[in-house]
C-alpha positions as CSV (number, residue, x, y, z in Angstrom):
1,M,21.1,-14.8,9.7
2,R,19.5,-16.9,7.0
3,K,21.7,-17.5,3.9
4,L,19.9,-17.5,0.6
5,N,21.4,-19.3,-2.4
6,I,20.0,-17.0,-5.1
7,S,20.9,-19.2,-8.1
8,K,19.5,-22.3,-6.5
9,T,16.3,-20.4,-5.5
10,A,15.9,-19.0,-9.0
11,E,16.3,-22.5,-10.5
12,A,13.7,-23.9,-8.1
13,I,11.2,-21.1,-9.1
14,V,11.9,-21.7,-12.8
15,D,11.2,-25.4,-12.4
16,F,8.1,-24.6,-10.4
17,I,6.8,-22.3,-13.2
18,A,7.5,-24.8,-15.9
19,L,5.9,-27.7,-14.0
20,T,2.8,-25.7,-12.9
21,V,2.1,-24.4,-16.5
22,K,2.6,-27.9,-18.0
23,S,0.6,-29.7,-15.3
24,A,-2.3,-27.3,-15.9
25,G,-2.3,-28.2,-19.6
26,F,-0.9,-24.8,-20.8
27,S,2.2,-23.7,-22.6
28,D,1.8,-19.9,-22.2
29,I,1.6,-17.4,-19.4
30,V,0.2,-13.8,-19.2
31,I,1.9,-11.4,-16.9
32,A,1.3,-7.8,-16.0
33,V,4.6,-5.9,-16.3
34,S,4.6,-2.7,-14.3
35,G,8.2,-1.5,-14.7
36,G,9.0,-2.5,-11.1
37,V,11.3,-5.1,-9.6
38,D,8.7,-7.7,-8.8
39,S,7.2,-8.0,-12.3
40,A,10.7,-7.7,-13.9
41,T,11.9,-10.6,-11.8
42,S,8.8,-12.7,-12.5
43,A,8.9,-12.0,-16.3
44,S,12.6,-13.0,-16.4
45,L,12.0,-16.2,-14.5
46,A,9.1,-17.0,-16.8
47,V,11.2,-16.6,-19.9
48,K,13.8,-18.9,-18.4
49,A,11.1,-21.4,-17.5
50,L,9.1,-21.4,-20.7
51,G,11.0,-19.4,-23.4
52,K,10.3,-15.9,-24.7
53,D,7.7,-17.1,-27.2
54,Y,5.4,-18.3,-24.4
55,V,5.3,-15.2,-22.4
56,H,2.6,-12.5,-23.0
57,A,3.0,-9.2,-21.3
58,L,0.3,-6.7,-20.5
59,L,1.3,-3.1,-19.6
60,L,-1.7,-1.6,-17.8
61,P,-1.0,2.1,-17.0
62,Y,-3.5,4.5,-15.6
63,S,-3.6,7.6,-17.9
64,D,-0.1,9.2,-18.0
65,W,0.7,8.5,-14.4
66,H,2.9,5.6,-15.2
67,S,4.8,6.8,-18.3
68,E,8.3,6.2,-16.8
69,A,7.2,2.8,-15.5
70,V,5.9,1.8,-19.0
71,S,9.3,2.9,-20.4
72,H,11.1,0.7,-17.9
73,A,8.7,-2.2,-18.7
74,R,9.3,-1.9,-22.4
75,L,13.1,-1.8,-21.9
76,L,12.9,-5.1,-19.9
77,L,10.7,-6.8,-22.5
78,N,13.1,-5.8,-25.2
79,Q,16.0,-7.2,-23.2
80,L,14.1,-10.4,-22.7
81,E,13.4,-10.5,-26.4
82,I,9.7,-11.1,-25.9
83,P,8.1,-10.8,-29.3
84,Q,6.4,-7.4,-29.9
85,D,3.1,-9.1,-30.8
86,H,3.1,-10.6,-27.3
87,V,3.3,-7.2,-25.7
88,H,0.0,-5.3,-25.2
89,E,-0.6,-1.9,-23.6
90,I,-4.0,-1.0,-22.3
91,N,-4.7,2.4,-20.6
92,I,-7.1,1.5,-17.8
93,E,-8.1,5.1,-17.1
94,P,-11.4,4.9,-19.0
95,M,-12.5,1.7,-17.1
96,V,-11.4,3.1,-13.7
97,S,-13.2,6.4,-14.4
98,T,-16.4,4.7,-15.4
99,F,-16.2,2.5,-12.3
100,T,-15.3,5.4,-10.0
101,N,-18.2,7.6,-11.3
102,L,-20.8,4.9,-11.3
103,V,-19.9,3.0,-8.2
104,I,-17.6,4.8,-5.8
105,L,-18.7,8.5,-6.2
106,G,-22.3,7.5,-7.0
107,R,-22.5,5.4,-3.9
108,I,-20.9,8.0,-1.7
109,S,-23.4,10.6,-3.0
110,Q,-26.4,8.3,-2.4
111,L,-25.3,7.4,1.1
112,A,-24.5,11.0,1.9
113,E,-28.0,12.0,1.0
114,T,-29.6,9.4,3.2
115,T,-27.3,9.3,6.2
116,P,-27.9,11.7,9.1
117,E,-25.0,14.1,9.8
118,S,-24.3,12.5,13.1
119,K,-23.7,9.1,11.5
120,K,-21.6,10.0,8.5
121,R,-18.2,8.3,8.5
122,S,-15.0,8.8,6.6
123,W,-16.4,7.0,3.5
124,T,-17.7,10.3,2.3
125,S,-14.2,11.8,2.2
126,Q,-12.2,12.5,-1.0
127,D,-9.3,10.6,0.6
128,D,-11.4,7.5,1.0
129,A,-12.6,7.8,-2.7
130,S,-8.9,8.0,-3.8
131,L,-8.0,4.9,-1.8
132,R,-11.0,3.1,-3.3
133,R,-10.0,4.2,-6.8
134,G,-6.6,2.7,-6.2
135,N,-8.2,-0.6,-5.2
136,A,-10.4,-0.4,-8.3
137,M,-7.2,0.0,-10.5
138,A,-5.8,-3.2,-9.1
139,R,-9.0,-5.2,-9.6
140,I,-9.5,-3.9,-13.2
141,R,-5.9,-4.9,-14.0
142,M,-6.7,-8.4,-12.6
143,I,-9.9,-8.6,-14.7
144,L,-7.9,-7.7,-17.8
145,L,-5.2,-10.3,-17.1
146,F,-7.6,-13.1,-16.6
147,D,-9.7,-12.2,-19.6
148,F,-6.6,-12.0,-21.8
149,A,-5.4,-15.3,-20.4
150,K,-8.7,-16.9,-21.2
151,A,-8.7,-15.6,-24.7
152,L,-5.2,-17.1,-25.5
153,P,-5.4,-19.6,-23.6
154,A,-2.8,-19.1,-21.0
155,L,-2.2,-19.0,-17.2
156,V,-1.7,-15.7,-15.3
157,L,1.6,-15.5,-13.6
158,G,1.4,-13.4,-10.4
159,T,4.1,-11.0,-9.4
160,E,3.6,-10.4,-5.7
161,N,6.5,-11.0,-3.4
162,K,6.5,-12.8,-0.1
163,S,6.3,-9.7,2.1
164,E,3.3,-8.4,0.1
165,H,1.7,-11.8,0.4
166,Y,2.2,-11.9,4.2
167,L,0.9,-8.4,4.6
168,G,-2.1,-9.1,2.4
169,Y,-1.0,-6.2,0.1
170,Y,-1.5,-7.8,-3.3
171,T,-4.4,-8.5,-5.6
172,R,-5.6,-12.0,-5.0
173,F,-5.6,-14.1,-8.3
174,G,-3.7,-11.4,-10.2
175,D,-1.2,-8.7,-9.3
């Protein structure tokens, strides 16, 4: 069994964050804080690496689906003493709905009209549209993170964990 020295590992990650941000010519980071363990850990390490005044948090809920998670995220950010003017909440529902209506459902409708019955696949199903909507949510969050970082300027700090990375279950260039 592999033994993990948590304090030494945390120190190495803190040093890595500080060095990466400085080497890239930045002082600030932007992080999506979801209310979950991964973003809480990443935000905590970022505060240790850079200081609370250099961490900017985005809360990116979809409609009211994530109200409990937003509550957890705000509790964490208060405990980390991140300044309130560094915390921004953007409801992504309007962006996701626009994308879903224009691209996902519109494309399914177009394809369904032109595809012979014998060749239709599962992409016309509502389950597939829901999966694609979930993927759109992740990509829209990524766009907002990088746009916000560009405006500051700052670097985006990802929050994926090693198992998500190995499985490919994360949003590349922004989680």
